[in-house]
Each structure stands twice: as C-alpha cells, then as structure tokens.
N, CA, C and O atoms as CSV, one atom per row, in Angstrom:
chain,resi,resn,atom,element,x,y,z
A,1,UNK,N,N,7.346,1.859,43.975
A,1,UNK,CA,C,7.089,2.694,43.069
A,1,UNK,C,C,5.750,1.636,42.264
A,1,UNK,O,O,5.845,0.411,42.339
A,2,UNK,N,N,4.772,2.185,41.657
A,2,UNK,CA,C,3.575,1.677,41.167
A,2,UNK,C,C,3.550,1.149,39.682
A,2,UNK,O,O,3.813,1.573,38.557
A,3,UNK,N,N,3.042,-0.129,40.348
A,3,UNK,CA,C,2.790,-0.171,38.943
A,3,UNK,C,C,1.874,0.559,37.732
A,3,UNK,O,O,1.840,1.777,37.554
A,4,UNK,N,N,1.271,-0.256,37.082
A,4,UNK,CA,C,-0.097,0.466,36.313
A,4,UNK,C,C,-0.576,-0.449,35.928
A,4,UNK,O,O,-0.142,-1.120,34.992
A,5,UNK,N,N,-1.712,-0.703,36.656
A,5,UNK,CA,C,-2.341,-2.622,36.407
A,5,UNK,C,C,-2.598,-2.330,35.121
A,5,UNK,O,O,-2.764,-1.150,34.814
A,6,UNK,N,N,-2.689,-3.497,34.006
A,6,UNK,CA,C,-2.476,-4.080,33.279
A,6,UNK,C,C,-4.276,-4.038,32.937
A,6,UNK,O,O,-5.272,-4.044,33.661
A,7,UNK,N,N,-3.985,-3.983,31.034
A,7,UNK,CA,C,-5.259,-3.663,30.319
A,7,UNK,C,C,-5.694,-4.868,29.917
A,7,UNK,O,O,-4.880,-5.753,29.652
A,8,UNK,N,N,-7.226,-5.093,29.802
A,8,UNK,CA,C,-8.258,-6.543,29.540
A,8,UNK,C,C,-7.433,-5.928,28.360
A,8,UNK,O,O,-6.887,-4.851,28.119
A,9,UNK,N,N,-7.714,-7.862,27.373
A,9,UNK,CA,C,-6.935,-7.701,26.137
A,9,UNK,C,C,-8.202,-7.298,25.580
A,9,UNK,O,O,-9.342,-7.287,26.044
A,10,UNK,N,N,-7.648,-6.928,24.319
A,10,UNK,CA,C,-9.124,-6.672,23.577
A,10,UNK,C,C,-9.210,-7.701,22.023
A,10,UNK,O,O,-9.342,-7.132,20.940
A,11,UNK,N,N,-9.137,-8.908,22.096
A,11,UNK,CA,C,-9.279,-10.093,21.853
A,11,UNK,C,C,-10.763,-10.005,22.597
A,11,UNK,O,O,-11.075,-9.890,23.783
A,12,UNK,N,N,-11.973,-10.169,20.691
A,12,UNK,CA,C,-13.771,-10.410,22.006
A,12,UNK,C,C,-13.579,-11.962,22.508
A,12,UNK,O,O,-13.197,-12.907,21.817
A,13,UNK,N,N,-13.892,-11.970,23.695
A,13,UNK,CA,C,-13.656,-11.966,24.670
A,13,UNK,C,C,-13.379,-12.578,25.045
A,13,UNK,O,O,-13.919,-13.682,24.980
A,14,UNK,N,N,-12.475,-12.367,25.629
A,14,UNK,CA,C,-10.758,-12.880,26.368
A,14,UNK,C,C,-11.081,-11.958,27.374
A,14,UNK,O,O,-11.590,-10.863,27.610
A,15,UNK,N,N,-10.434,-13.125,27.934
A,15,UNK,CA,C,-10.818,-12.547,30.107
A,15,UNK,C,C,-9.872,-11.939,30.269
A,15,UNK,O,O,-9.950,-10.789,30.701
A,16,UNK,N,N,-8.543,-12.592,29.937
A,16,UNK,CA,C,-7.271,-12.420,29.791
A,16,UNK,C,C,-6.606,-10.392,29.751
A,16,UNK,O,O,-7.183,-9.477,29.163
A,17,UNK,N,N,-5.250,-10.280,30.607
A,17,UNK,CA,C,-4.675,-8.694,30.944
A,17,UNK,C,C,-3.277,-8.907,29.662
A,17,UNK,O,O,-2.399,-9.709,29.343
A,18,UNK,N,N,-3.939,-7.359,29.213
A,18,UNK,CA,C,-2.293,-7.203,28.363
A,18,UNK,C,C,-1.101,-6.237,29.417
A,18,UNK,O,O,-1.347,-5.302,30.180
A,19,UNK,N,N,-0.297,-6.640,29.217
A,19,UNK,CA,C,1.154,-6.384,29.458
A,19,UNK,C,C,0.878,-4.637,28.978
A,19,UNK,O,O,-0.062,-4.323,28.249
A,20,UNK,N,N,1.907,-3.597,29.555
A,20,UNK,CA,C,1.672,-2.436,30.313
A,20,UNK,C,C,2.632,-2.244,28.822
A,20,UNK,O,O,3.790,-2.650,28.912
A,21,UNK,N,N,2.127,-1.546,27.240
A,21,UNK,CA,C,2.118,-0.386,25.933
A,21,UNK,C,C,2.476,-2.284,24.550
A,21,UNK,O,O,3.182,-2.548,23.577
A,22,UNK,N,N,1.216,-3.164,25.607
A,22,UNK,CA,C,0.456,-3.926,24.231
A,22,UNK,C,C,-1.368,-3.877,24.444
A,22,UNK,O,O,-1.980,-3.910,25.512
A,23,UNK,N,N,-1.761,-3.815,23.466
A,23,UNK,CA,C,-3.065,-4.591,23.084
A,23,UNK,C,C,-3.895,-6.075,23.089
A,23,UNK,O,O,-5.078,-6.289,22.825
A,24,UNK,N,N,-2.622,-7.186,23.566
A,24,UNK,CA,C,-3.733,-7.906,22.854
A,24,UNK,C,C,-2.246,-9.219,24.601
A,24,UNK,O,O,-1.119,-8.776,24.819
A,25,UNK,N,N,-2.614,-10.193,25.167
A,25,UNK,CA,C,-2.590,-10.522,26.124
A,25,UNK,C,C,-1.546,-11.733,25.540
A,25,UNK,O,O,-1.502,-11.976,24.334
A,26,UNK,N,N,-1.088,-12.133,26.082
A,26,UNK,CA,C,0.404,-13.646,25.353
A,26,UNK,C,C,0.028,-13.918,25.191
A,26,UNK,O,O,0.824,-14.549,24.496
A,27,UNK,N,N,-1.529,-14.696,24.818
A,27,UNK,CA,C,-1.738,-16.131,24.280
A,27,UNK,C,C,-2.316,-15.877,22.725
A,27,UNK,O,O,-2.257,-16.499,21.665
A,28,UNK,N,N,-3.215,-13.962,23.422
A,28,UNK,CA,C,-3.784,-13.857,21.112
A,28,UNK,C,C,-2.496,-12.807,20.707
A,28,UNK,O,O,-2.942,-11.980,19.912
A,29,UNK,N,N,-1.192,-12.587,20.959
A,29,UNK,CA,C,-0.642,-11.904,20.700
A,29,UNK,C,C,0.139,-11.792,19.990
A,29,UNK,O,O,0.824,-10.797,19.752
A,30,UNK,N,N,0.172,-13.399,19.269
A,30,UNK,CA,C,1.263,-14.062,17.972
A,30,UNK,C,C,-0.281,-14.835,17.325
A,30,UNK,O,O,-0.350,-15.662,16.415
A,31,UNK,N,N,-1.021,-14.451,17.854
A,31,UNK,CA,C,-2.338,-14.862,16.954
A,31,UNK,C,C,-2.754,-13.358,15.353
A,31,UNK,O,O,-2.794,-13.456,14.127
A,32,UNK,N,N,-2.936,-12.357,16.184
A,32,UNK,CA,C,-3.321,-10.867,16.005
A,32,UNK,C,C,-1.760,-10.432,14.928
A,32,UNK,O,O,-1.798,-9.843,13.848
A,33,UNK,N,N,-0.520,-10.937,15.641
A,33,UNK,CA,C,0.297,-10.408,14.050
A,33,UNK,C,C,-0.125,-11.353,13.271
A,33,UNK,O,O,-0.673,-11.279,12.171
A,34,UNK,N,N,0.059,-11.923,13.676
A,34,UNK,CA,C,-0.034,-12.874,11.795
A,34,UNK,C,C,-1.390,-13.200,11.159
A,34,UNK,O,O,-1.542,-13.890,10.150
A,35,UNK,N,N,-2.629,-12.448,12.084
A,35,UNK,CA,C,-4.487,-11.504,10.615
A,35,UNK,C,C,-3.197,-10.514,10.328
A,35,UNK,O,O,-2.589,-10.636,9.264
A,36,UNK,N,N,-2.732,-9.373,11.460
A,36,UNK,CA,C,-2.711,-8.156,10.572
A,36,UNK,C,C,-2.296,-8.435,8.943
A,36,UNK,O,O,-2.865,-8.093,7.907
A,37,UNK,N,N,-0.316,-9.663,9.326
A,37,UNK,CA,C,0.145,-9.372,8.413
A,37,UNK,C,C,0.229,-9.908,6.610
A,37,UNK,O,O,0.883,-9.620,5.607
A,38,UNK,N,N,-1.077,-11.009,7.080
A,38,UNK,CA,C,-2.234,-11.673,6.671
A,38,UNK,C,C,-2.894,-10.930,5.460
A,38,UNK,O,O,-2.717,-10.889,4.243
A,39,UNK,N,N,-4.066,-10.146,6.729
A,39,UNK,CA,C,-5.100,-9.778,5.976
A,39,UNK,C,C,-5.001,-8.375,5.857
A,39,UNK,O,O,-5.235,-7.865,4.761
A,40,UNK,N,N,-4.626,-7.535,7.020
A,40,UNK,CA,C,-3.834,-6.437,6.385
A,40,UNK,C,C,-2.624,-5.845,5.516
A,40,UNK,O,O,-2.230,-4.682,5.427
A,41,UNK,N,N,-2.315,-6.628,5.106
A,41,UNK,CA,C,-0.926,-5.720,4.392
A,41,UNK,C,C,-0.531,-7.176,3.306
A,41,UNK,O,O,-0.197,-7.166,2.122
A,42,UNK,N,N,-0.757,-8.538,4.400
A,42,UNK,CA,C,-0.837,-9.230,2.865
A,42,UNK,C,C,0.168,-10.052,1.916
A,42,UNK,O,O,0.103,-10.522,0.781
A,43,UNK,N,N,1.244,-9.986,3.062
A,43,UNK,CA,C,2.271,-10.032,2.086
A,43,UNK,C,C,3.518,-9.501,3.899
A,43,UNK,O,O,3.360,-8.699,4.820
A,44,UNK,N,N,4.923,-10.804,3.427
A,44,UNK,CA,C,5.169,-10.180,4.515
A,44,UNK,C,C,6.967,-8.323,3.558
A,44,UNK,O,O,8.058,-8.274,2.990
A,45,UNK,N,N,6.598,-8.016,3.746
A,45,UNK,CA,C,6.943,-6.991,3.626
A,45,UNK,C,C,8.728,-6.285,3.251
A,45,UNK,O,O,9.218,-5.419,2.526
A,46,UNK,N,N,9.185,-7.273,4.239
A,46,UNK,CA,C,10.499,-8.002,4.527
A,46,UNK,C,C,10.561,-8.464,3.327
A,46,UNK,O,O,11.162,-7.655,2.621
A,47,UNK,N,N,10.059,-9.839,2.464
A,47,UNK,CA,C,10.519,-10.736,1.934
A,47,UNK,C,C,10.456,-10.021,0.508
A,47,UNK,O,O,11.130,-10.638,-0.316
A,48,UNK,N,N,9.826,-8.882,-0.005
A,48,UNK,CA,C,9.710,-7.718,-0.611
A,48,UNK,C,C,10.310,-6.511,-1.720
A,48,UNK,O,O,10.248,-5.945,-2.812
A,49,UNK,N,N,10.832,-6.651,-0.611
A,49,UNK,CA,C,11.142,-5.222,-0.202
A,49,UNK,C,C,12.343,-5.260,0.753
A,49,UNK,O,O,12.375,-5.696,1.904
A,50,UNK,N,N,13.270,-4.738,0.063
A,50,UNK,CA,C,14.592,-4.535,0.877
A,50,UNK,C,C,15.554,-3.685,0.946
A,50,UNK,O,O,14.970,-2.755,1.501
A,51,UNK,N,N,17.474,-3.047,0.647
A,51,UNK,CA,C,17.607,-2.180,0.924
A,51,UNK,C,C,17.407,-1.439,-1.005
A,51,UNK,O,O,16.844,-0.351,-0.892
A,52,UNK,N,N,17.628,-1.670,-2.138
A,52,UNK,CA,C,17.458,-1.399,-3.033
A,52,UNK,C,C,16.564,-0.690,-2.820
A,52,UNK,O,O,16.793,0.515,-2.924
A,53,UNK,N,N,14.444,-1.375,-2.228
A,53,UNK,CA,C,13.843,-0.612,-2.960
A,53,UNK,C,C,14.172,0.823,-1.776
A,53,UNK,O,O,14.384,1.914,-2.307
A,54,UNK,N,N,14.196,0.736,-0.199
A,54,UNK,CA,C,14.159,1.553,0.212
A,54,UNK,C,C,15.152,2.732,-0.689
A,54,UNK,O,O,14.743,3.858,-0.974
A,55,UNK,N,N,16.145,2.343,-0.952
A,55,UNK,CA,C,17.214,2.970,-1.772
A,55,UNK,C,C,15.786,4.036,-2.616
A,55,UNK,O,O,15.322,5.159,-2.417
A,56,UNK,N,N,15.494,2.818,-3.667
A,56,UNK,CA,C,14.999,3.752,-4.656
A,56,UNK,C,C,13.332,4.923,-4.340
A,56,UNK,O,O,12.912,5.882,-4.986
A,57,UNK,N,N,12.672,4.082,-2.787
A,57,UNK,CA,C,12.108,4.874,-2.697
A,57,UNK,C,C,11.558,5.858,-1.673
A,57,UNK,O,O,10.420,6.180,-1.330
A,58,UNK,N,N,13.400,6.395,-1.132
A,58,UNK,CA,C,13.539,7.250,-0.177
A,58,UNK,C,C,13.749,8.815,-1.618
A,58,UNK,O,O,13.290,9.955,-1.549
A,59,UNK,N,N,14.450,8.286,-2.544
A,59,UNK,CA,C,14.752,9.226,-3.659
A,59,UNK,C,C,13.604,9.203,-4.588
A,59,UNK,O,O,13.982,9.434,-5.736
A,60,UNK,N,N,11.690,8.903,-4.440
A,60,UNK,CA,C,11.406,8.544,-5.225
A,60,UNK,C,C,10.535,10.074,-3.975
A,60,UNK,O,O,10.886,11.155,-4.449
A,61,UNK,N,N,10.138,10.168,-3.416
A,61,UNK,CA,C,9.562,10.963,-1.606
A,61,UNK,C,C,11.623,12.280,-1.703
A,61,UNK,O,O,11.389,12.893,-2.745
A,62,UNK,N,N,12.120,12.460,-1.537
A,62,UNK,CA,C,12.337,12.874,-2.455
A,62,UNK,C,C,12.020,14.333,-3.176
A,62,UNK,O,O,11.910,15.469,-2.714
A,63,UNK,N,N,11.935,13.854,-4.361
A,63,UNK,CA,C,11.165,14.269,-5.469
A,63,UNK,C,C,9.035,14.704,-5.891
A,63,UNK,O,O,8.158,15.328,-6.489
A,64,UNK,N,N,9.456,13.735,-4.964
A,64,UNK,CA,C,7.077,13.955,-4.568
A,64,UNK,C,C,6.918,14.001,-3.456
A,64,UNK,O,O,5.890,13.409,-3.128
A,65,UNK,N,N,7.757,14.679,-2.194
A,65,UNK,CA,C,7.635,15.093,-1.321
A,65,UNK,C,C,5.607,15.028,-1.055
A,65,UNK,O,O,5.109,14.789,0.045
A,66,UNK,N,N,5.110,15.193,-1.824
A,66,UNK,CA,C,2.967,15.851,-1.504
A,66,UNK,C,C,2.521,14.759,-1.776
A,66,UNK,O,O,3.175,14.243,-2.683
A,67,UNK,N,N,1.494,13.988,-1.328
A,67,UNK,CA,C,1.075,12.877,-2.066
A,67,UNK,C,C,0.894,13.626,-3.939
A,67,UNK,O,O,1.076,14.763,-4.375
A,68,UNK,N,N,0.532,12.526,-4.499
A,68,UNK,CA,C,-0.031,12.767,-5.859
A,68,UNK,C,C,-1.719,12.700,-5.947
A,68,UNK,O,O,-2.291,12.496,-7.018
A,69,UNK,N,N,-2.059,12.794,-5.339
A,69,UNK,CA,C,-3.793,11.765,-5.263
A,69,UNK,C,C,-4.251,13.125,-4.895
A,69,UNK,O,O,-5.057,13.759,-5.577
A,70,UNK,N,N,-3.568,13.673,-3.497
A,70,UNK,CA,C,-4.472,14.978,-2.686
A,70,UNK,C,C,-4.535,16.187,-3.228
A,70,UNK,O,O,-5.340,17.071,-2.936
A,71,UNK,N,N,-2.917,16.263,-4.733
A,71,UNK,CA,C,-2.571,17.831,-5.350
A,71,UNK,C,C,-3.552,17.286,-6.096
A,71,UNK,O,O,-4.610,17.772,-5.697
A,72,UNK,N,N,-3.671,16.809,-6.648
A,72,UNK,CA,C,-4.606,16.401,-7.554
A,72,UNK,C,C,-6.837,17.689,-7.211
A,72,UNK,O,O,-7.623,18.457,-7.766
A,73,UNK,N,N,-6.572,16.929,-5.945
A,73,UNK,CA,C,-7.721,17.854,-5.823
A,73,UNK,C,C,-7.359,18.770,-4.215
A,73,UNK,O,O,-7.842,18.720,-3.083
A,74,UNK,N,N,-6.177,19.631,-4.923
A,74,UNK,CA,C,-5.703,20.528,-4.473
A,74,UNK,C,C,-5.385,20.796,-3.058
A,74,UNK,O,O,-4.991,21.891,-2.655
A,75,UNK,N,N,-5.607,19.549,-2.171
A,75,UNK,CA,C,-4.422,20.272,-0.963
A,75,UNK,C,C,-3.072,19.169,-0.675
A,75,UNK,O,O,-2.896,18.005,-1.034
A,76,UNK,N,N,-2.227,20.124,0.146
A,76,UNK,CA,C,-0.994,19.187,0.811
A,76,UNK,C,C,-0.990,18.072,1.091
A,76,UNK,O,O,-1.833,17.818,1.951
A,77,UNK,N,N,-0.718,17.676,0.935
A,77,UNK,CA,C,-0.445,17.207,2.135
A,77,UNK,C,C,0.908,15.848,1.652
A,77,UNK,O,O,0.921,15.122,0.657
A,78,UNK,N,N,2.007,15.940,2.922
A,78,UNK,CA,C,3.019,15.248,2.581
A,78,UNK,C,C,2.411,13.755,2.440
A,78,UNK,O,O,1.308,13.276,2.702
A,79,UNK,N,N,3.939,13.089,1.768
A,79,UNK,CA,C,3.507,11.803,2.098
A,79,UNK,C,C,4.339,11.315,2.037
A,79,UNK,O,O,5.423,11.490,1.483
A,80,UNK,N,N,3.538,9.986,3.150
A,80,UNK,CA,C,4.210,9.177,4.072
A,80,UNK,C,C,4.658,7.727,2.922
A,80,UNK,O,O,5.622,7.058,3.293
A,81,UNK,N,N,3.992,7.327,1.666
A,81,UNK,CA,C,3.851,6.153,1.194
A,81,UNK,C,C,4.411,6.734,-0.209
A,81,UNK,O,O,4.364,7.908,-0.575
A,82,UNK,N,N,4.964,5.610,-0.919
A,82,UNK,CA,C,5.167,4.856,-1.626
A,82,UNK,C,C,4.136,3.695,-2.428
A,82,UNK,O,O,3.619,2.788,-1.775
A,83,UNK,N,N,3.803,3.913,-4.598
A,83,UNK,CA,C,2.806,3.096,-4.524
A,83,UNK,C,C,3.297,2.530,-5.479
A,83,UNK,O,O,3.655,3.278,-6.389
A,84,UNK,N,N,3.436,1.572,-5.602
A,84,UNK,CA,C,2.838,0.757,-7.347
A,84,UNK,C,C,2.147,1.273,-7.903
A,84,UNK,O,O,1.251,1.756,-7.210
A,85,UNK,N,N,2.046,1.524,-9.317
A,85,UNK,CA,C,0.803,1.232,-9.983
A,85,UNK,C,C,0.400,-0.271,-10.582
A,85,UNK,O,O,-0.618,-0.907,-10.855
A,86,UNK,N,N,1.381,-0.380,-10.601
A,86,UNK,CA,C,0.744,-1.658,-11.657
A,86,UNK,C,C,1.462,-3.008,-10.379
A,86,UNK,O,O,2.311,-2.386,-9.740
A,87,UNK,N,N,1.428,-4.029,-10.013
A,87,UNK,CA,C,1.908,-3.753,-8.585
A,87,UNK,C,C,3.153,-5.041,-9.230
A,87,UNK,O,O,3.433,-5.272,-10.407
A,88,UNK,N,N,3.813,-5.828,-7.727
A,88,UNK,CA,C,5.389,-5.838,-8.449
A,88,UNK,C,C,4.724,-7.399,-8.771
A,88,UNK,O,O,5.289,-8.067,-9.637
A,89,UNK,N,N,3.217,-8.117,-7.891
A,89,UNK,CA,C,2.890,-9.223,-8.132
A,89,UNK,C,C,2.673,-9.038,-9.968
A,89,UNK,O,O,2.866,-10.039,-10.659
A,90,UNK,N,N,2.444,-8.283,-10.351
A,90,UNK,CA,C,2.006,-8.018,-11.916
A,90,UNK,C,C,2.060,-7.955,-13.049
A,90,UNK,O,O,1.261,-8.030,-13.982
A,91,UNK,N,N,3.513,-7.746,-12.871
A,91,UNK,CA,C,4.199,-7.568,-13.724
A,91,UNK,C,C,5.169,-6.449,-13.350
A,91,UNK,O,O,6.317,-6.479,-13.793
A,92,UNK,N,N,4.729,-5.406,-12.509
A,92,UNK,CA,C,4.941,-4.041,-12.889
A,92,UNK,C,C,6.267,-3.878,-12.293
A,92,UNK,O,O,6.706,-4.957,-11.896
A,93,UNK,N,N,7.202,-2.694,-12.064
A,93,UNK,CA,C,8.572,-2.444,-11.943
A,93,UNK,C,C,8.341,-1.260,-11.308
A,93,UNK,O,O,7.359,-0.592,-10.981
A,94,UNK,N,N,10.483,-1.138,-11.161
A,94,UNK,CA,C,10.198,-0.177,-9.512
A,94,UNK,C,C,10.941,0.965,-10.164
A,94,UNK,O,O,11.769,1.511,-9.435
A,95,UNK,N,N,10.741,1.699,-12.069
A,95,UNK,CA,C,10.175,1.897,-11.769
A,95,UNK,C,C,9.920,3.575,-12.329
A,95,UNK,O,O,8.838,3.986,-12.748
A,96,UNK,N,N,10.956,4.251,-12.240
A,96,UNK,CA,C,10.237,6.339,-11.732
A,96,UNK,C,C,8.121,5.859,-12.092
A,96,UNK,O,O,7.175,5.722,-11.316
A,97,UNK,N,N,8.257,5.747,-13.788
A,97,UNK,CA,C,6.616,5.747,-14.593
A,97,UNK,C,C,6.047,5.063,-12.745
A,97,UNK,O,O,5.350,5.754,-12.002
A,98,UNK,N,N,6.456,3.908,-12.435
A,98,UNK,CA,C,5.361,3.457,-11.857
A,98,UNK,C,C,5.266,3.583,-10.410
A,98,UNK,O,O,4.910,2.734,-9.594
A,99,UNK,N,N,5.679,4.893,-10.212
A,99,UNK,CA,C,5.836,4.883,-9.163
A,99,UNK,C,C,4.980,6.035,-8.514
A,99,UNK,O,O,4.788,6.910,-9.359
A,100,UNK,N,N,4.417,6.327,-7.335
A,100,UNK,CA,C,3.302,7.641,-6.511
A,100,UNK,C,C,3.583,7.131,-5.953
A,100,UNK,O,O,4.053,6.040,-5.628
A,101,UNK,N,N,3.157,8.350,-5.666
A,101,UNK,CA,C,4.062,9.524,-3.952
A,101,UNK,C,C,2.356,9.168,-2.683
A,101,UNK,O,O,1.406,9.741,-3.215
A,102,UNK,N,N,2.057,8.702,-1.810
A,102,UNK,CA,C,0.183,9.122,-1.333
A,102,UNK,C,C,0.846,8.898,-0.027
A,102,UNK,O,O,1.800,8.214,0.344
A,103,UNK,N,N,0.091,9.633,0.488
A,103,UNK,CA,C,-0.457,10.142,2.242
A,103,UNK,C,C,-0.647,8.788,2.256
A,103,UNK,O,O,-0.588,8.083,1.248
A,104,UNK,N,N,-1.029,8.135,4.117
A,104,UNK,CA,C,-0.824,7.781,3.652
A,104,UNK,C,C,-3.079,6.913,4.093
A,104,UNK,O,O,-3.442,5.755,4.299
A,105,UNK,N,N,-3.808,8.112,4.041
A,105,UNK,CA,C,-4.577,7.629,3.717
A,105,UNK,C,C,-5.803,7.148,2.431
A,105,UNK,O,O,-6.994,6.838,2.460
A,106,UNK,N,N,-4.255,7.359,0.840
A,106,UNK,CA,C,-4.928,7.230,-0.076
A,106,UNK,C,C,-4.653,6.213,-0.697
A,106,UNK,O,O,-5.351,5.569,-1.480
A,107,UNK,N,N,-2.801,5.924,-0.078
A,107,UNK,CA,C,-3.063,4.157,-0.505
A,107,UNK,C,C,-3.824,3.633,0.433
A,107,UNK,O,O,-3.889,2.476,0.018
A,108,UNK,N,N,-4.520,3.658,1.515
A,108,UNK,CA,C,-5.322,2.396,2.480
A,108,UNK,C,C,-6.565,2.662,0.390
A,108,UNK,O,O,-6.863,1.971,-0.584
A,109,UNK,N,N,-6.765,4.000,0.866
A,109,UNK,CA,C,-8.046,3.964,-0.376
A,109,UNK,C,C,-7.973,3.407,-1.746
A,109,UNK,O,O,-8.860,2.960,-2.473
A,110,UNK,N,N,-6.064,3.611,-2.005
A,110,UNK,CA,C,-6.633,2.892,-3.767
A,110,UNK,C,C,-5.909,1.683,-2.866
A,110,UNK,O,O,-4.910,2.204,-2.371
A,111,UNK,N,N,-5.944,1.132,-2.701
A,111,UNK,CA,C,-5.808,-0.700,-2.237
A,111,UNK,C,C,-7.474,-0.933,-1.776
A,111,UNK,O,O,-7.554,-2.159,-1.697
A,112,UNK,N,N,-8.280,-0.592,-1.574
A,112,UNK,CA,C,-9.498,-0.322,-1.201
A,112,UNK,C,C,-9.908,-1.117,-2.802
A,112,UNK,O,O,-10.196,-2.306,-2.935
A,113,UNK,N,N,-9.844,-0.233,-3.741
A,113,UNK,CA,C,-10.630,-0.504,-4.535
A,113,UNK,C,C,-10.028,-1.079,-5.530
A,113,UNK,O,O,-10.480,-1.248,-6.663
A,114,UNK,N,N,-8.723,-1.469,-5.007
A,114,UNK,CA,C,-7.891,-2.998,-5.779
A,114,UNK,C,C,-9.100,-3.951,-5.718
A,114,UNK,O,O,-9.950,-4.488,-6.427
A,115,UNK,N,N,-8.539,-3.807,-4.069
A,115,UNK,CA,C,-9.659,-4.736,-4.258
A,115,UNK,C,C,-10.981,-5.014,-4.224
A,115,UNK,O,O,-11.684,-5.974,-3.908
A,116,UNK,N,N,-11.111,-4.055,-4.582
A,116,UNK,CA,C,-12.940,-4.470,-4.566
A,116,UNK,C,C,-13.286,-4.954,-6.060
A,116,UNK,O,O,-14.147,-5.732,-6.470
A,117,UNK,N,N,-12.220,-4.149,-6.771
A,117,UNK,CA,C,-12.612,-4.513,-8.696
A,117,UNK,C,C,-12.716,-6.478,-8.697
A,117,UNK,O,O,-13.593,-7.189,-9.187
A,118,UNK,N,N,-11.051,-6.996,-7.710
A,118,UNK,CA,C,-10.023,-8.270,-7.694
A,118,UNK,C,C,-11.664,-8.694,-7.411
A,118,UNK,O,O,-12.335,-9.442,-8.122
A,119,UNK,N,N,-11.840,-8.418,-6.917
A,119,UNK,CA,C,-13.712,-9.447,-5.934
A,119,UNK,C,C,-13.483,-10.249,-4.979
A,119,UNK,O,O,-13.793,-11.437,-4.888
A,120,UNK,N,N,-12.517,-9.091,-3.716
A,120,UNK,CA,C,-11.774,-9.741,-2.757
A,120,UNK,C,C,-12.827,-9.896,-1.063
A,120,UNK,O,O,-12.336,-10.450,-0.080
C-alpha cells in the first residue's frame, strides 16, 4: 500500500520533513513543544493543576455551561475553559467567586488584556 509523502517542516528555513501527523521535523519538534509551553502557556499545567482542580473545574462548568463573557453580549457559546479572575500566582484561589467559565476565544482575550496591562 502506498505511503503518504512526508510534509515539509513548518520551522522557518528548515529543509527537513515531518512524519505523518506532525508539523515539525524530528530536529525541531521538541524545540517547538518547549517554545509553546513557555510562551503560549507560560507554565506547566501538570505542575500547577491536578486532580483536585479537575473536580472543581468540572463542577463549575456544570453549573455555568455557557461562556460568561459572551452571555454579557447576548451570545450563547459553550464554555470550554475555567478562568481564575485573580490568578493563583497573585494570591487568587479556586473558590467559586474567583472563577469564570469562558470559551477559548474569550479566555485568550482575557489573557491578552492581562499581559498588555503588565507590560509583557
């Protein structure tokens, strides 16, 4: 049976090829994973959040299944993430009053606003 051809690596200027289902060649895959974890996420989710957080998150999403930010604008969008209004790193807690269910788009917007206020 014929095999699909490899795709070009998405890393700028790389002449290599990525395996099926991957975006980067072997040389750049680990580098880009670290880059994503550091710059896009900014932390290791496994270290900060565990089973206890999953239970709190699931309970909150069950009570608030729609994006709270979209609801303010009259849109009904399913919530995908739970956001800490006051971040844990700044002394916030996982109590219900400090949580907000958001769609992915609104969650990204909230974090972009926070980063711009901090001057990052």
